[in-house]
C-alpha positions as CSV (number, residue, x, y, z in Angstrom):
1,M,-24.3,30.3,-104.4
2,L,-23.5,26.8,-103.3
3,I,-20.7,25.2,-101.7
4,L,-20.2,21.4,-102.8
5,L,-19.2,19.2,-99.7
6,T,-17.2,16.0,-100.1
7,T,-17.1,13.8,-96.9
8,V,-15.9,10.3,-96.6
9,L,-17.4,7.7,-94.3
10,T,-15.1,5.0,-93.4
11,A,-15.8,1.4,-93.6
12,C,-15.4,-0.3,-90.1
13,G,-16.3,-3.9,-89.3
14,D,-16.0,-3.6,-85.4
15,G,-19.8,-2.5,-84.8
16,D,-18.9,1.2,-84.3
17,G,-21.7,2.2,-86.5
18,R,-19.7,3.5,-89.4
19,P,-21.3,2.6,-92.7
20,P,-19.3,-0.1,-94.9
21,P,-19.8,0.2,-98.7
22,P,-22.2,-2.1,-100.8
23,T,-19.3,-4.6,-101.6
24,G,-18.5,-8.0,-100.5
25,T,-19.9,-10.3,-103.1
26,T,-19.1,-13.7,-104.2
27,P,-18.2,-15.0,-107.7
28,T,-20.4,-14.3,-110.6
29,V,-23.1,-16.9,-111.2
30,D,-22.9,-18.3,-114.7
31,S,-24.9,-21.1,-115.6
32,G,-23.4,-21.9,-119.2
33,G,-24.8,-19.0,-121.2
34,T,-28.4,-19.1,-119.6
35,S,-30.3,-16.0,-118.4
36,D,-28.3,-16.3,-114.9
37,A,-24.9,-15.2,-116.7
38,G,-23.7,-11.8,-115.3
39,W,-25.2,-12.0,-111.9
40,T,-23.3,-11.7,-108.7
41,L,-24.5,-13.0,-105.3
42,G,-23.7,-11.6,-102.1
43,T,-23.6,-12.7,-98.5
44,V,-26.8,-13.8,-96.7
45,Q,-27.2,-11.8,-93.5
46,A,-28.9,-13.1,-90.6
47,C,-30.8,-11.3,-87.9
48,D,-30.2,-12.7,-84.7
49,E,-31.7,-9.6,-82.5
50,P,-34.3,-8.1,-84.8
51,L,-36.1,-4.8,-83.7
52,D,-39.4,-4.6,-82.7
53,E,-39.9,-1.4,-85.0
54,V,-37.2,0.4,-87.3
55,S,-35.4,3.1,-85.6
56,W,-32.4,5.4,-86.5
57,S,-29.6,7.6,-84.7
58,D,-28.4,10.6,-85.8
59,R,-24.9,10.2,-86.8
60,S,-24.3,13.3,-88.4
61,D,-21.1,13.6,-86.5
62,L,-19.7,11.3,-89.0
63,L,-19.9,13.9,-91.7
64,A,-17.1,16.5,-91.6
65,P,-17.9,19.7,-90.1
66,D,-19.8,22.0,-92.4
67,D,-18.9,25.9,-91.9
68,R,-22.5,26.8,-93.9
69,Q,-24.0,30.1,-94.0
70,E,-27.3,29.9,-95.3
71,G,-28.3,31.7,-98.6
72,P,-31.3,32.6,-100.7
73,D,-30.4,30.2,-103.4
74,D,-29.7,27.2,-101.2
75,L,-31.4,24.1,-103.1
76,G,-29.6,21.5,-101.1
77,W,-28.3,18.9,-103.3
78,L,-27.1,15.3,-102.4
79,L,-24.7,12.7,-104.0
80,L,-23.9,9.6,-102.7
81,E,-21.0,7.6,-104.3
82,P,-19.1,4.4,-103.0
83,Q,-15.3,4.5,-103.7
84,G,-13.2,1.5,-102.5
85,D,-13.9,1.0,-98.8
86,T,-15.4,4.2,-98.2
87,W,-18.6,6.3,-99.2
88,Q,-18.4,9.8,-100.6
89,V,-21.0,12.4,-99.7
90,F,-21.5,15.5,-101.8
91,A,-23.6,18.1,-100.3
92,T,-24.6,21.4,-101.3
93,G,-24.4,24.7,-99.1
94,P,-24.8,28.4,-100.0
95,L,-21.3,29.8,-101.0
96,G,-20.7,28.9,-104.7
97,V,-17.2,27.3,-103.7
98,V,-16.7,23.4,-104.6
99,T,-14.9,22.2,-101.3
100,E,-13.5,18.6,-100.5
101,R,-13.9,17.7,-96.8
102,S,-12.6,14.7,-94.8
103,L,-14.1,13.0,-91.7
104,G,-10.9,15.0,-89.9
105,G,-12.4,18.1,-90.8
106,S,-9.7,19.5,-93.5
107,A,-11.1,21.0,-96.4
108,T,-9.7,21.8,-99.9
109,E,-11.1,24.3,-102.3
110,L,-11.5,22.7,-105.7
111,F,-13.8,24.9,-107.6
112,D,-15.8,28.2,-107.8
113,L,-18.9,27.9,-109.6
114,G,-19.2,31.7,-109.3
115,G,-23.1,31.7,-108.9
116,P,-26.2,30.2,-107.9
117,G,-27.1,26.6,-108.6
118,G,-24.7,24.0,-108.1
119,G,-26.1,20.4,-108.5
120,T,-23.8,17.6,-109.3
121,R,-23.8,14.1,-110.8
122,L,-20.8,11.7,-111.0
123,A,-20.3,9.2,-114.1
124,D,-17.8,7.8,-116.3
125,L,-18.7,9.9,-119.3
126,D,-15.3,9.1,-121.4
127,G,-14.9,5.3,-120.7
128,D,-11.7,5.3,-118.7
129,G,-12.8,3.8,-115.6
130,A,-12.8,7.0,-113.4
131,Q,-15.4,9.2,-112.6
132,D,-16.2,12.4,-114.2
133,L,-18.1,15.1,-112.4
134,L,-20.8,17.2,-114.1
135,L,-21.6,20.7,-112.4
136,I,-25.0,22.1,-112.8
137,G,-25.8,25.7,-112.3
138,E,-25.4,28.9,-114.6
139,D,-23.7,26.8,-116.9
140,L,-23.0,23.3,-117.5
141,T,-19.7,21.7,-117.4
142,V,-17.8,18.5,-117.2
143,H,-14.7,18.0,-115.1
144,W,-12.8,15.2,-116.2
145,S,-11.0,12.8,-113.9
146,D,-7.5,14.3,-114.9
147,G,-8.5,17.7,-114.0
148,S,-9.3,19.1,-117.5
149,S,-12.9,20.3,-118.3
150,T,-15.2,21.1,-121.1
151,L,-18.0,23.6,-120.9
152,L,-21.3,22.1,-122.6
153,D,-23.1,25.2,-123.1
154,P,-20.6,28.0,-124.3
155,F,-23.3,30.1,-125.9
156,A,-25.2,30.3,-122.3
157,R,-28.4,29.6,-123.7
158,A,-29.7,29.2,-120.1
159,D,-30.7,31.5,-117.3
160,I,-30.0,28.5,-115.1
161,Y,-29.8,24.8,-115.6
162,N,-32.1,23.2,-112.7
163,D,-31.4,19.6,-113.3
164,A,-29.4,17.1,-115.6
165,V,-29.0,13.4,-115.8
166,I,-26.4,11.1,-117.5
167,E,-27.7,8.5,-119.5
168,D,-27.5,6.5,-122.7
169,L,-30.3,8.1,-124.7
170,N,-29.5,6.6,-128.1
171,G,-28.6,2.9,-127.5
172,D,-25.0,3.3,-128.8
173,G,-23.5,2.2,-125.2
174,V,-22.0,5.9,-124.6
175,R,-23.6,8.0,-121.9
176,D,-25.0,11.1,-122.7
177,V,-26.1,14.4,-121.0
178,V,-29.6,15.8,-121.0
179,A,-30.6,19.0,-118.8
180,I,-33.3,20.9,-118.4
181,Y,-33.1,24.6,-118.3
182,R,-35.1,27.8,-117.7
183,G,-34.6,30.4,-120.2
184,M,-34.5,34.2,-120.5
185,T,-38.4,34.2,-121.4
186,E,-41.4,32.0,-120.7
187,T,-41.1,30.5,-124.2
188,Q,-37.7,29.3,-123.7
189,G,-36.5,26.3,-121.8
190,G,-37.1,22.6,-121.6
191,P,-34.4,19.8,-122.2
192,V,-31.1,20.0,-124.2
193,V,-29.3,16.9,-125.0
194,W,-25.7,16.3,-125.6
195,L,-24.7,13.0,-127.4
196,G,-21.5,11.7,-126.2
197,D,-19.0,10.0,-128.6
198,G,-17.4,8.2,-125.7
199,D,-14.0,10.0,-125.8
200,R,-14.6,13.5,-124.2
201,G,-16.6,14.8,-127.1
202,F,-20.2,15.6,-127.8
203,Q,-22.2,16.6,-130.6
204,T,-24.0,19.8,-131.3
205,P,-26.4,20.3,-128.4
206,I,-29.9,19.2,-129.5
207,E,-33.3,20.9,-128.3
208,A,-34.4,17.7,-127.4
209,N,-38.8,18.7,-127.5
210,T,-40.5,20.0,-130.5
211,T,-43.7,19.8,-128.9
212,Y,-44.4,22.8,-126.6
213,D,-44.4,26.4,-127.3
214,S,-43.9,27.5,-123.8
215,W,-41.7,26.1,-121.0
216,G,-42.2,28.3,-118.1
217,S,-39.7,27.0,-115.3
218,P,-39.2,23.2,-115.5
219,F,-37.5,22.5,-112.3
220,D,-36.9,18.7,-111.9
221,M,-36.6,15.5,-114.2
222,G,-36.9,12.1,-113.6
223,V,-35.8,9.2,-116.3
224,V,-39.1,7.0,-116.6
225,R,-40.3,4.2,-118.6
226,W,-43.4,5.6,-119.9
227,D,-44.1,3.4,-122.8
228,D,-43.4,-0.4,-123.7
229,D,-40.2,0.2,-125.5
230,A,-36.6,-0.1,-123.9
231,M,-35.7,3.5,-124.3
232,P,-35.3,5.8,-121.5
233,D,-38.1,8.6,-121.5
234,L,-38.3,11.9,-119.2
235,Y,-41.0,13.1,-116.6
236,V,-40.3,16.9,-116.1
237,C,-41.6,18.8,-113.1
238,M,-42.7,22.2,-113.8
239,D,-42.3,25.1,-111.0
240,G,-44.9,27.5,-112.6
241,P,-46.1,29.6,-113.9
242,A,-49.2,28.7,-112.5
243,G,-50.9,26.3,-114.9
244,E,-48.0,24.8,-116.6
245,P,-48.3,21.2,-116.2
246,N,-45.8,18.5,-115.7
247,R,-44.9,16.7,-118.8
248,A,-44.0,13.4,-120.1
249,L,-41.8,13.1,-122.9
250,C,-41.1,9.9,-124.9
251,N,-37.7,9.1,-126.5
252,A,-37.3,9.0,-130.2
253,G,-34.2,7.1,-129.8
254,D,-32.2,9.9,-131.5
255,G,-31.8,12.3,-128.9
256,T,-35.1,14.0,-129.3
257,F,-38.4,13.8,-127.5
258,T,-41.7,14.1,-128.1
259,A,-45.1,14.4,-125.9
260,C,-46.4,11.1,-124.5
261,D,-49.8,10.6,-123.7
262,D,-49.5,11.6,-120.1
263,R,-52.4,9.3,-118.9
264,G,-53.2,12.0,-116.1
265,A,-49.9,12.8,-114.7
266,A,-49.8,16.2,-116.3
267,V,-50.6,17.7,-113.2
268,S,-50.7,21.7,-112.9
269,T,-48.6,22.5,-109.5
270,F,-45.5,24.2,-108.4
271,C,-43.3,21.0,-108.6
272,M,-40.0,20.5,-106.8
273,G,-39.2,17.1,-107.5
274,M,-40.8,13.4,-107.8
275,S,-40.0,10.2,-107.2
276,R,-41.1,6.6,-108.5
277,G,-42.1,3.2,-107.1
278,D,-44.9,0.7,-107.0
279,V,-47.0,2.1,-104.3
280,D,-49.9,0.0,-104.3
281,G,-48.2,-3.3,-105.4
282,D,-50.3,-3.6,-108.6
283,G,-46.8,-4.0,-110.8
284,T,-46.8,-0.5,-112.2
285,M,-44.7,2.5,-111.4
286,D,-46.5,5.2,-109.4
287,L,-45.5,9.0,-109.1
288,F,-45.0,10.8,-105.6
289,I,-44.6,14.6,-106.2
290,G,-43.4,17.1,-103.9
291,S,-44.8,20.9,-104.5
292,S,-45.4,24.2,-102.8
293,G,-48.1,23.6,-100.3
294,E,-48.7,20.1,-101.4
295,V,-47.5,16.5,-102.0
296,I,-49.3,14.4,-104.8
297,L,-49.7,10.8,-105.0
298,L,-50.5,9.7,-108.5
299,L,-51.4,5.8,-108.8
300,D,-51.1,4.2,-112.2
301,S,-54.0,2.1,-113.4
302,A,-55.5,0.9,-116.4
303,A,-57.9,3.9,-116.5
304,G,-54.5,6.2,-116.4
305,F,-52.9,7.7,-113.2
306,I,-55.4,8.6,-110.4
307,D,-54.9,11.4,-107.9
308,S,-55.0,9.4,-104.5
309,T,-53.4,12.1,-102.4
310,Y,-56.0,13.0,-99.7
311,S,-57.8,9.4,-99.9
312,A,-54.5,7.8,-99.0
313,L,-52.6,10.3,-97.0
314,R,-54.7,13.0,-95.4
315,V,-52.1,15.6,-95.6
316,L,-52.6,18.9,-94.2
317,F,-50.1,21.8,-95.1
318,D,-49.2,25.4,-93.9
319,D,-49.3,27.8,-96.9
320,K,-45.6,28.5,-96.3
321,Q,-44.7,24.9,-96.4
322,M,-43.0,23.2,-99.5
323,V,-42.0,19.6,-100.2
324,W,-38.9,19.1,-102.0
325,G,-37.4,15.9,-101.9
326,T,-39.6,12.6,-101.5
327,A,-39.1,8.7,-101.7
328,V,-40.9,6.1,-102.3
329,E,-39.3,2.9,-100.3
330,D,-40.1,-0.1,-98.1
331,I,-38.7,1.5,-94.9
332,D,-39.9,-1.6,-92.4
333,N,-39.4,-4.4,-94.8
334,D,-43.1,-5.5,-94.6
335,G,-43.6,-5.8,-98.3
336,D,-45.5,-2.5,-98.7
337,A,-44.0,0.6,-100.2
338,D,-43.8,3.7,-97.4
339,L,-43.5,7.4,-98.5
340,L,-41.1,10.0,-97.1
341,A,-41.2,13.8,-97.8
342,A,-38.5,16.5,-96.9
343,N,-40.5,19.3,-95.9
344,G,-38.8,22.9,-96.0
345,D,-39.7,26.5,-96.5
346,F,-39.7,28.6,-99.8
347,S,-36.1,29.6,-100.7
348,D,-36.3,32.8,-99.2
349,G,-38.2,31.9,-96.2
350,D,-37.2,30.9,-92.6
351,G,-39.9,27.9,-91.5
352,L,-38.9,24.8,-90.1
353,W,-41.0,21.6,-90.7
354,P,-40.9,17.7,-90.1
355,L,-39.4,15.1,-92.0
356,W,-42.6,13.0,-92.8
357,L,-42.5,9.3,-92.9
358,Y,-45.7,7.5,-93.8
359,T,-46.1,3.9,-93.3
360,Q,-48.3,1.7,-95.3
361,D,-50.6,-1.2,-94.1
362,D,-52.3,-2.5,-97.0
363,G,-53.1,0.7,-98.8
364,W,-53.8,3.0,-95.8
365,F,-50.7,5.3,-94.7
366,T,-50.1,6.7,-91.2
367,E,-47.4,9.4,-90.5
368,V,-45.2,8.0,-87.9
369,G,-42.1,10.1,-88.3
370,E,-42.4,11.9,-84.7
371,S,-43.2,8.7,-83.0
372,L,-40.0,7.3,-84.5
373,G,-37.9,10.2,-83.7
374,L,-37.3,11.7,-86.8
375,P,-36.6,15.4,-86.7
376,Q,-39.7,17.8,-86.5
377,E,-37.8,21.0,-87.4
378,T,-35.9,21.0,-90.5
379,G,-35.2,23.0,-93.6
380,G,-35.5,19.8,-95.7
381,R,-34.3,19.7,-99.4
382,A,-32.9,16.3,-101.2
383,L,-33.6,13.2,-99.7
384,L,-31.9,9.9,-100.3
385,L,-32.2,6.4,-98.8
386,R,-29.7,3.7,-99.1
387,D,-28.4,0.8,-96.8
388,L,-25.1,2.5,-95.6
389,N,-24.3,0.3,-92.7
390,A,-25.4,-2.8,-94.7
391,D,-28.1,-4.1,-92.0
392,G,-30.8,-4.6,-94.4
393,V,-32.6,-1.4,-93.3
394,L,-32.4,1.9,-95.2
395,D,-30.6,4.8,-93.9
396,V,-31.3,8.6,-94.4
397,L,-29.4,11.2,-95.9
398,M,-31.2,14.7,-96.1
399,A,-29.8,18.2,-97.2
400,D,-31.1,20.9,-94.9
401,K,-31.3,24.6,-95.9
402,A,-31.0,25.7,-92.1
403,E,-28.5,22.7,-91.0
404,P,-25.7,20.5,-92.1
405,T,-26.5,17.5,-93.9
406,L,-28.7,15.0,-91.6
407,L,-27.3,11.1,-91.6
408,L,-29.6,8.8,-89.9
409,L,-28.1,5.1,-89.4
410,S,-30.5,2.4,-88.5
411,D,-30.3,0.9,-85.0
412,G,-30.3,-2.8,-86.2
413,C,-32.1,-5.1,-88.7
414,T,-35.7,-6.6,-89.0
415,A,-37.3,-10.0,-88.8
416,A,-38.8,-9.4,-92.4
417,G,-36.8,-10.3,-95.2
418,W,-35.3,-8.1,-97.8
419,L,-33.4,-8.1,-101.1
420,Q,-31.4,-5.4,-102.8
421,V,-30.8,-5.6,-106.5
422,A,-27.9,-3.3,-108.1
423,A,-28.4,-3.1,-111.7
424,P,-27.9,-0.5,-114.7
425,R,-29.9,2.8,-114.2
426,G,-33.4,2.8,-114.9
427,S,-33.9,-0.8,-114.5
428,W,-37.2,-2.2,-113.2
429,V,-36.7,-5.0,-110.8
430,R,-39.3,-7.6,-110.3
431,V,-39.0,-9.9,-107.4
432,E,-41.2,-13.1,-107.1
433,A,-41.1,-15.1,-103.7
434,G,-44.3,-17.5,-102.9
435,D,-47.4,-16.1,-104.6
436,K,-46.1,-12.9,-104.3
437,S,-44.3,-10.3,-106.8
438,W,-43.1,-6.9,-106.1
439,L,-41.7,-4.3,-108.7
440,G,-38.6,-2.1,-107.7
441,L,-36.8,0.8,-109.4
442,A,-32.8,0.7,-109.5
443,T,-32.2,4.4,-110.1
444,D,-29.3,6.9,-109.6
445,D,-31.8,9.6,-109.6
446,P,-34.3,8.8,-106.9
447,G,-35.7,12.2,-106.5
448,F,-35.4,16.2,-106.2
449,A,-31.6,17.2,-106.3
450,A,-30.4,13.4,-105.2
451,A,-28.2,11.0,-106.8
452,G,-26.9,7.6,-105.7
453,P,-25.9,4.1,-106.6
454,A,-28.8,2.4,-108.8
455,I,-29.9,-0.1,-106.3
456,A,-33.4,-1.2,-105.7
457,H,-34.5,-2.1,-102.1
458,I,-37.3,-4.8,-101.9
459,G,-39.1,-5.8,-98.5
460,L,-40.2,-9.3,-98.5
461,G,-42.2,-9.4,-95.4
462,E,-42.5,-13.2,-94.1
463,E,-40.7,-14.5,-97.3
464,S,-37.4,-15.9,-96.7
465,V,-36.6,-17.5,-100.3
466,V,-36.6,-15.6,-103.7
467,D,-38.3,-17.8,-106.4
468,R,-36.9,-15.5,-109.2
469,V,-35.4,-12.1,-110.2
470,V,-36.4,-10.2,-113.2
471,L,-34.8,-7.1,-114.6
472,D,-36.1,-4.9,-117.6
473,V,-33.1,-3.1,-118.5
474,P,-33.1,-0.1,-120.7
475,W,-31.7,-1.0,-124.3
476,V,-31.2,-4.5,-123.2
477,G,-34.5,-6.0,-122.4
478,E,-35.4,-8.8,-120.1
479,V,-32.5,-10.4,-117.8
480,V,-33.5,-13.3,-115.2
481,L,-31.9,-14.8,-112.2
482,E,-33.7,-17.9,-111.5
483,G,-33.9,-19.1,-107.7
484,P,-34.0,-20.6,-105.3
485,L,-32.2,-17.6,-103.9
486,D,-32.1,-17.0,-100.0
487,A,-33.2,-13.5,-99.0
488,R,-31.3,-11.1,-96.9
489,Q,-28.5,-10.5,-99.6
490,R,-27.4,-8.1,-102.1
491,V,-27.1,-9.3,-105.9
492,S,-26.1,-7.5,-108.8
493,W,-26.3,-7.8,-112.5
494,E,-23.8,-6.2,-115.0
495,R,-23.5,-6.5,-118.9
């Protein structure tokens, strides 16, 4: 069983280390109906005293006390949500009760989940401007902002729902729900879609896949762009049985999905989750997968996905080790993507392992987590990186099976430039500066059991002026912001 913990991080501007929200923008750029319309620019941030290398301080004390009790099904979800002048952090624990906590340590019980599971998603599903809460576990329930609720699966087809995302799957402008479940037998399971009507109603659930006869245990799911259309597709991580490969599913536009050409990405592993990003800087999205006893780095190429794990990372594992959360981000803003992996044990194990950070230098990766002071004994689960204290360096949230949620806040800014782009979920973000180009992903589903604002963080290295920002937005297509644009700021685009 799991607890849902809500913690509020209050914005402060007096340098006490408490993280402000990602707000504070100037009026929308609108150049008379050109492609710049709909953009909002931020405030350029100087860095007068850059750090020689990035570092973080453990500020987990900013989170409310967590009277947790470790449980065998403690999967460790994280959800980050800006709200006015505060951040809300939802993090799972093991007792099956949804609890709201504040910085002062007060707690209010909201829901009793009644069993294992307990993932969360937040989105405005009914278009009333308020966030609704989707609870994921033995059943799937939407708790509306007015306190009412809707049980999406009254027939209990699932043994357990392992993951769900909220996305417009059919292009009607209304957010839908797609969830993956493990059935009562190995032939049951897979993705199910509830198409929303925008008014708290959903169509009859659609068993979204018609391709596979057996599903085993689908565990994690990411929204991806697998083909050349503007429709969101799915990549499903399979947690066994051994031999069941991960699966890429292409959106038919009506709530159903068919098998994509996996192009070498259908690896067979006990997959916990995956993250996406342009690891090698070639303008394509690569996959970084966490699993039982291994990580897998799949680099996209003209020949398909190439397993570059041991040539690039040289990772050695203990047979009791398991990687759950992963992240593809530019930690030091040098323009090269870096890799993070949250290590833990099996759900019923008790081993403690490092939070890994692999920094990249032109295609070569070096593990530097210990030298930078990252914790070396953790029960790592979900991993989420966002710039919480607004200094241009990504901060780290990590759920931990053995300890309360970890919060690492960066100690200062870097001399290297950066740009942060908020865009509709699933948008590919291309930033051009000088003779260089970077590809990022604005996603609210960055990896196993993690959810947060759809913001792409792009490290620019020595570049200080951006020539162009190009978004590829699901169901919309290409949206452009023409420069010149100063680096070291946050920009956003909304329909």
